[in-house]
Z-matrix of the N, CA and C atoms (Angstrom, degrees):
N
C 1 1.456
C 2 1.529 1 110.78
N 3 1.327 2 118.25 1 -36.99
C 4 1.458 3 121.18 2 -176.85
C 5 1.525 4 112.39 3 -73.24
N 6 1.324 5 116.56 4 -31.00
C 7 1.453 6 120.29 5 -176.39
C 8 1.543 7 112.40 6 -61.73
N 9 1.342 8 120.40 7 -45.34
C 10 1.467 9 119.04 8 177.95
C 11 1.526 10 113.11 9 -63.67
N 12 1.323 11 116.73 10 -34.31
C 13 1.464 12 120.21 11 178.98
C 14 1.529 13 110.05 12 -68.69
N 15 1.333 14 116.70 13 -41.21
C 16 1.455 15 121.00 14 177.98
C 17 1.523 16 111.32 15 -63.49
N 18 1.314 17 116.88 16 -42.15
C 19 1.468 18 121.19 17 177.93
C 20 1.525 19 110.27 18 -64.10
N 21 1.316 20 117.71 19 -41.98
C 22 1.464 21 121.77 20 178.31
C 23 1.525 22 111.02 21 -61.64
N 24 1.322 23 117.78 22 -44.09
C 25 1.464 24 121.00 23 177.92
C 26 1.518 25 111.68 24 -62.64
N 27 1.320 26 116.86 25 -41.38
C 28 1.461 27 121.11 26 178.67
C 29 1.523 28 110.74 27 -62.99
N 30 1.317 29 117.37 28 -43.08
C 31 1.463 30 121.16 29 178.97
C 32 1.528 31 110.59 30 -64.65
N 33 1.309 32 116.94 31 -41.89
C 34 1.466 33 119.95 32 179.61
C 35 1.519 34 111.74 33 -65.27
N 36 1.334 35 118.17 34 -39.63
C 37 1.458 36 121.26 35 -179.31
C 38 1.522 37 111.97 36 -70.64
N 39 1.316 38 117.99 37 -37.42
C 40 1.453 39 119.33 38 179.83
C 41 1.518 40 111.10 39 -74.08
N 42 1.308 41 117.27 40 -18.69
C 43 1.458 42 121.42 41 179.04
C 44 1.512 43 113.10 42 -94.46
N 45 1.321 44 118.26 43 18.35
C 46 1.456 45 120.00 44 176.71
C 47 1.532 46 109.40 45 -126.99
N 48 1.293 47 115.38 46 166.64
C 49 1.460 48 120.72 47 -178.72
C 50 1.524 49 110.22 48 -100.67
N 51 1.318 50 116.06 49 174.25
C 52 1.456 51 122.17 50 178.98
C 53 1.531 52 110.48 51 -61.24
N 54 1.321 53 117.04 52 -44.71
C 55 1.467 54 120.08 53 -179.73
C 56 1.520 55 111.70 54 -66.39
N 57 1.332 56 117.40 55 -35.59
C 58 1.466 57 119.62 56 177.41
C 59 1.525 58 110.96 57 -68.24
N 60 1.323 59 117.36 58 -38.18
C 61 1.463 60 119.07 59 178.43
C 62 1.527 61 111.23 60 -68.95
N 63 1.344 62 116.90 61 -31.19
C 64 1.468 63 119.31 62 176.12
C 65 1.514 64 111.00 63 -66.15
N 66 1.329 65 117.21 64 -35.03
C 67 1.462 66 118.97 65 178.65
C 68 1.530 67 111.52 66 -68.56
N 69 1.332 68 116.78 67 -18.93
C 70 1.461 69 121.41 68 175.29
C 71 1.529 70 112.46 69 -88.39
N 72 1.334 71 116.81 70 -1.67
C 73 1.453 72 120.85 71 176.92
C 74 1.512 73 114.54 72 100.11
N 75 1.314 74 118.18 73 6.22
C 76 1.462 75 121.18 74 178.60
C 77 1.530 76 108.56 75 -93.57
N 78 1.326 77 117.39 76 155.21
C 79 1.471 78 123.51 77 178.66
C 80 1.533 79 112.68 78 57.64
N 81 1.305 80 116.72 79 40.63
C 82 1.460 81 119.84 80 179.78
C 83 1.525 82 112.89 81 -116.74
N 84 1.319 83 118.10 82 6.88
C 85 1.459 84 121.08 83 -178.57
C 86 1.528 85 110.73 84 -76.33
N 87 1.327 86 116.15 85 167.24
C 88 1.454 87 121.87 86 177.65
C 89 1.527 88 110.57 87 -64.96
N 90 1.326 89 115.75 88 144.98
C 91 1.458 90 121.06 89 172.55
C 92 1.520 91 105.67 90 -99.04
N 93 1.321 92 117.62 91 108.11
C 94 1.467 93 122.78 92 -172.81
C 95 1.523 94 112.94 93 -110.65
N 96 1.314 95 117.49 94 43.50
C 97 1.462 96 121.39 95 176.33
C 98 1.531 97 108.22 96 -128.73
N 99 1.319 98 115.29 97 162.57
C 100 1.458 99 119.13 98 176.46
C 101 1.522 100 109.80 99 -65.21
N 102 1.323 101 117.73 100 148.54
C 103 1.475 102 120.27 101 -179.13
C 104 1.530 103 113.96 102 -55.36
N 105 1.333 104 118.12 103 -29.78
C 106 1.461 105 120.38 104 179.41
C 107 1.527 106 111.93 105 -64.22
N 108 1.332 107 116.82 106 -24.53
C 109 1.458 108 121.64 107 -177.87
C 110 1.522 109 112.70 108 -101.40
N 111 1.324 110 118.39 109 -0.87
C 112 1.465 111 121.80 110 178.31
C 113 1.523 112 109.57 111 -76.61
N 114 1.309 113 115.56 112 149.98
C 115 1.458 114 119.87 113 172.73
C 116 1.533 115 107.92 114 -75.49
N 117 1.318 116 115.75 115 166.10
C 118 1.462 117 119.44 116 178.37
C 119 1.520 118 110.97 117 -59.52
N 120 1.312 119 116.56 118 -40.40
C 121 1.460 120 120.50 119 -179.30
C 122 1.528 121 111.96 120 -68.28
N 123 1.324 122 117.87 121 -34.91
C 124 1.465 123 120.02 122 176.00
C 125 1.527 124 110.64 123 -66.57
N 126 1.312 125 117.64 124 -37.63
C 127 1.473 126 119.88 125 175.22
C 128 1.531 127 110.30 126 -61.46
N 129 1.316 128 115.86 127 -45.18
C 130 1.466 129 119.90 128 178.73
C 131 1.527 130 111.40 129 -62.56
N 132 1.333 131 115.96 130 -43.45
C 133 1.460 132 120.33 131 -179.50
C 134 1.525 133 112.03 132 -58.68
N 135 1.319 134 116.85 133 -43.31
C 136 1.462 135 119.45 134 -177.24
C 137 1.522 136 111.84 135 -74.75
N 138 1.323 137 117.57 136 -32.10
C 139 1.463 138 119.59 137 -179.16
C 140 1.521 139 113.51 138 -81.83
N 141 1.322 140 118.10 139 -44.35
C 142 1.458 141 121.08 140 -170.00
C 143 1.503 142 115.96 141 -113.75
N 144 1.336 143 118.18 142 -22.25
C 145 1.458 144 119.42 143 -174.02
C 146 1.523 145 113.51 144 -112.46
N 147 1.336 146 117.89 145 8.70
C 148 1.455 147 121.59 146 171.91
C 149 1.513 148 116.96 147 76.81
N 150 1.309 149 118.52 148 21.63
C 151 1.469 150 119.86 149 177.41
C 152 1.520 151 108.75 150 -76.50
N 153 1.324 152 118.14 151 130.65
C 154 1.465 153 120.36 152 -176.80
C 155 1.526 154 112.70 153 -71.85
N 156 1.341 155 115.20 154 149.11
C 157 1.451 156 121.55 155 178.24
C 158 1.519 157 108.55 156 -148.68
N 159 1.327 158 116.31 157 156.58
C 160 1.456 159 120.10 158 176.39
C 161 1.526 160 111.10 159 -88.90
N 162 1.319 161 118.09 160 0.76
C 163 1.465 162 122.52 161 179.03
C 164 1.523 163 109.90 162 -96.67
N 165 1.332 164 116.34 163 155.26
C 166 1.455 165 119.88 164 179.69
C 167 1.517 166 110.31 165 -75.35
N 168 1.329 167 115.93 166 153.64
C 169 1.457 168 120.41 167 177.62
C 170 1.526 169 111.61 168 -65.92
N 171 1.329 170 117.11 169 -26.48
C 172 1.467 171 120.71 170 177.02
C 173 1.522 172 110.55 171 -65.35
N 174 1.334 173 116.61 172 -45.94
C 175 1.460 174 120.73 173 179.32
C 176 1.528 175 110.66 174 -65.75
N 177 1.315 176 116.86 175 -41.09
C 178 1.462 177 120.87 176 179.26
C 179 1.531 178 110.26 177 -66.73
N 180 1.325 179 116.70 178 -43.13
C 181 1.464 180 121.04 179 178.27
C 182 1.511 181 112.31 180 -63.64
N 183 1.315 182 116.84 181 -37.04
C 184 1.458 183 120.78 182 178.29
C 185 1.534 184 111.09 183 -63.47
N 186 1.316 185 116.58 184 -44.14
C 187 1.469 186 120.34 185 177.72
C 188 1.527 187 111.10 186 -67.68
N 189 1.320 188 116.32 187 -37.62
C 190 1.460 189 122.17 188 177.16
C 191 1.532 190 110.06 189 -58.60
N 192 1.320 191 116.83 190 -46.20
C 193 1.463 192 121.35 191 178.96
C 194 1.522 193 111.89 192 -70.06
N 195 1.320 194 118.06 193 -35.96
C 196 1.463 195 120.89 194 179.27
C 197 1.530 196 111.31 195 -62.21
N 198 1.342 197 115.44 196 -35.87
C 199 1.471 198 119.63 197 179.02
C 200 1.527 199 112.48 198 -82.66
N 201 1.330 200 116.60 199 -1.71
C 202 1.465 201 122.66 200 179.44
C 203 1.529 202 112.32 201 59.18
N 204 1.327 203 115.64 202 42.85
C 205 1.458 204 121.01 203 175.42
C 206 1.519 205 108.97 204 -85.99
N 207 1.302 206 117.45 205 164.99
C 208 1.473 207 120.77 206 178.44
C 209 1.525 208 109.35 207 -136.52
N 210 1.314 209 114.72 208 161.53
C 211 1.455 210 120.26 209 -179.89
C 212 1.531 211 110.13 210 -64.47
N 213 1.330 212 117.06 211 -39.37
C 214 1.464 213 120.01 212 179.87
C 215 1.532 214 110.79 213 -64.47
N 216 1.344 215 117.48 214 -37.16
C 217 1.464 216 120.39 215 176.93
C 218 1.523 217 109.77 216 -62.93
N 219 1.336 218 116.82 217 -42.34
C 220 1.465 219 120.94 218 179.91
C 221 1.525 220 111.10 219 -59.25
N 222 1.320 221 117.10 220 -48.23
C 223 1.455 222 120.09 221 -178.99
C 224 1.524 223 111.49 222 -65.96
N 225 1.317 224 116.77 223 -41.37
C 226 1.457 225 120.44 224 -179.93
C 227 1.539 226 110.37 225 -64.22
N 228 1.327 227 117.45 226 -45.03
C 229 1.474 228 122.00 227 -177.85
C 230 1.530 229 111.09 228 -69.63
N 231 1.322 230 117.13 229 -40.11
C 232 1.471 231 120.57 230 -178.18
C 233 1.522 232 111.91 231 -70.77
N 234 1.322 233 117.68 232 -24.81
C 235 1.468 234 120.51 233 179.35
C 236 1.521 235 112.84 234 -95.69
N 237 1.332 236 116.97 235 2.51
C 238 1.454 237 121.08 236 178.03
C 239 1.526 238 109.34 237 -81.11
N 240 1.314 239 117.23 238 139.86
C 241 1.465 240 120.81 239 179.89
C 242 1.505 241 110.65 240 -66.75
N 243 1.334 242 117.08 241 147.86
C 244 1.459 243 122.18 242 177.58
C 245 1.529 244 111.41 243 -59.45
N 246 1.332 245 116.48 244 -39.36
C 247 1.460 246 120.00 245 -179.41
C 248 1.529 247 111.10 246 -63.75
N 249 1.315 248 117.57 247 -41.64
C 250 1.461 249 121.41 248 177.84
C 251 1.516 250 110.52 249 -64.18
N 252 1.323 251 116.76 250 -40.74
C 253 1.459 252 120.97 251 176.90
C 254 1.528 253 111.74 252 -61.65
N 255 1.326 254 115.77 253 -40.87
C 256 1.457 255 120.30 254 177.93
C 257 1.527 256 110.43 255 -62.31
N 258 1.319 257 117.08 256 -43.84
C 259 1.467 258 120.20 257 -179.84
C 260 1.530 259 111.72 258 -62.78
N 261 1.318 260 116.34 259 -41.05
C 262 1.464 261 119.69 260 178.93
C 263 1.530 262 111.23 261 -67.52
N 264 1.312 263 117.22 262 -38.85
C 265 1.461 264 120.75 263 -178.79
C 266 1.527 265 111.54 264 -70.04
N 267 1.307 266 116.73 265 -33.68
C 268 1.460 267 119.36 266 -178.23
C 269 1.526 268 112.37 267 -90.77
N 270 1.310 269 116.86 268 1.02
C 271 1.472 270 123.36 269 178.16
C 272 1.522 271 113.18 270 60.79
N 273 1.319 272 116.70 271 25.75
C 274 1.466 273 121.21 272 176.11
C 275 1.527 274 109.14 273 -78.77
N 276 1.301 275 116.61 274 -37.17
C 277 1.464 276 123.76 275 -173.57
C 278 1.488 277 111.86 276 -72.84
């Protein structure tokens, strides 16, 4: 009985985007690392999507600019489905 429910949850999660999962309450915790150690998506979350951090926005913005990220990249990446991201990362697509 648990296996079909687990498969259904997995399918639902892979069929949603980062922003959709945040609206469900996931990925909303504090980012408590230095900006140099944040992932690109964590930098975007703290700058544009309101994710709390113990670092200043100046330090986060400086690292964001050093990596040559853009606001359009953040929105495009955050709205991409997890399944599509997996396919691109595994070079299947």
